C-alpha positions as CSV (number, residue, x, y, z in Angstrom):
1,M,0.0,0.0,0.0
2,T,1.3,3.4,-0.9
3,N,1.4,6.6,1.2
4,Q,1.1,8.8,-1.8
5,K,-1.9,11.1,-1.5
6,T,-4.3,11.6,-4.4
7,L,-3.9,14.9,-6.2
8,Y,-7.1,16.8,-7.2
9,S,-7.8,19.9,-9.2
10,F,-10.7,22.2,-8.5
11,V,-11.8,25.7,-9.4
12,D,-11.7,28.3,-6.6
13,E,-14.1,31.2,-6.0
14,N,-12.0,33.4,-8.4
15,G,-12.3,30.9,-11.3
16,T,-8.7,29.8,-10.9
17,T,-7.7,26.2,-11.1
18,Q,-6.1,25.0,-7.9
19,Y,-4.5,21.8,-6.9
20,G,-4.5,20.0,-3.6
21,V,-4.4,16.6,-1.8
22,H,-7.2,14.9,0.2
23,V,-6.2,15.0,3.9
24,G,-9.4,14.1,5.5
25,T,-13.2,14.0,5.4
26,D,-15.6,16.1,7.5
27,S,-18.9,15.0,9.2
28,S,-20.8,15.7,6.0
29,N,-18.5,13.5,3.9
30,R,-17.0,16.5,2.1
31,Y,-13.3,16.3,1.4
32,L,-10.7,18.4,3.3
33,I,-8.2,19.5,0.6
34,E,-4.8,20.9,1.4
35,V,-4.1,23.4,-1.3
36,K,-0.6,23.1,-3.0
37,G,1.6,26.1,-2.5
38,T,-0.5,27.7,0.3
39,N,-1.1,24.7,2.7
40,N,-4.6,26.2,3.3
41,I,-7.4,23.7,3.9
42,V,-10.6,24.0,1.8
43,V,-13.7,21.9,2.0
44,K,-15.1,20.5,-1.2
45,D,-17.8,18.1,-2.3
46,K,-16.3,15.2,-4.2
47,K,-18.2,16.2,-7.4
48,E,-16.3,19.5,-7.3
49,L,-13.0,17.7,-7.6
50,E,-11.2,16.0,-10.5
51,E,-8.4,13.6,-9.8
52,V,-5.2,14.6,-11.6
53,L,-4.0,11.8,-13.8
54,P,-1.5,11.7,-16.7
55,Y,-2.8,11.8,-20.3
56,T,-3.1,8.3,-21.5
57,F,-4.3,6.2,-24.4
58,S,-5.3,2.6,-24.8
59,T,-4.7,-0.1,-27.3
60,V,-5.2,-3.9,-27.4
61,I,-1.9,-5.9,-27.4
62,N,-2.1,-9.7,-27.7
63,G,-5.8,-9.6,-26.7
64,K,-5.3,-7.4,-23.6
65,E,-6.3,-3.7,-23.3
66,T,-3.2,-1.8,-22.3
67,H,-2.8,1.9,-21.4
68,F,0.2,4.1,-22.0
69,Q,1.1,7.7,-20.9
70,I,1.7,10.1,-23.8
71,A,1.7,13.8,-24.6
72,P,-1.8,15.1,-25.6
73,G,-2.2,15.2,-29.4
74,T,0.4,12.6,-30.2
75,V,-2.0,9.9,-31.1
76,E,-5.7,9.9,-32.1
77,K,-8.3,7.2,-31.9
78,G,-7.8,4.8,-34.8
79,D,-4.1,5.6,-35.4
80,V,-2.1,2.5,-36.4
81,L,1.0,1.9,-34.2
82,L,3.9,-0.6,-34.3
83,Y,4.4,-1.9,-30.8
84,T,8.0,-3.1,-30.4
85,G,7.8,-3.8,-26.7
86,S,7.0,-7.5,-27.4
87,T,8.6,-10.2,-29.5
88,P,7.6,-10.3,-32.3
89,P,6.5,-6.7,-32.7
90,V,2.7,-6.2,-33.1
91,V,0.7,-3.8,-35.2
92,V,-2.1,-2.2,-33.1
93,S,-4.5,0.6,-33.3
94,V,-5.4,3.3,-30.8
95,K,-8.7,2.2,-29.1
96,A,-9.2,5.4,-27.0
97,V,-7.4,8.6,-25.9
98,D,-7.5,10.5,-22.6
99,T,-8.4,7.3,-20.8
100,K,-7.4,8.6,-17.4
101,S,-5.9,5.3,-16.5
102,K,-4.1,4.9,-13.1
103,E,-2.6,1.6,-14.5
104,A,-0.9,3.2,-17.5
105,R,2.6,2.1,-18.5
106,V,5.0,5.0,-18.6
107,K,6.1,4.7,-22.2
108,F,4.9,3.2,-25.4
109,N,7.8,1.4,-27.2
110,G,7.2,1.7,-30.9
111,A,6.2,4.1,-33.6
112,K,3.1,5.6,-35.3
113,L,2.6,4.2,-38.8
114,L,1.5,6.6,-41.5
115,T,-1.4,5.1,-43.4
116,E,-3.3,6.0,-46.4
117,K,-7.0,5.0,-47.0
118,L,-7.6,2.7,-49.9
């Protein structure tokens, strides 16, 4: 089990996006969030919070859906990729983007293949 606290983003009363970690829960089941950079505590309903996760995409490799971290805009749904992280290499397509997966592998080993519709 990890001690790492979940990082959330939320919009404050000025319309600014803030970041903080969940440090407790009050008697109304609202989250106590310690705001990064200020260490102030704010109380937020869970639906006001969005968990901060890396940008990820998914593909199916050898029959198993697998998620990878990647920079936004690098791949699009339907792109064809050559995955070289297995032997032999496998041609796959991007199933979904911005999958918000906590289990994403850090790096996709391979390349995007340029295709032309027939």
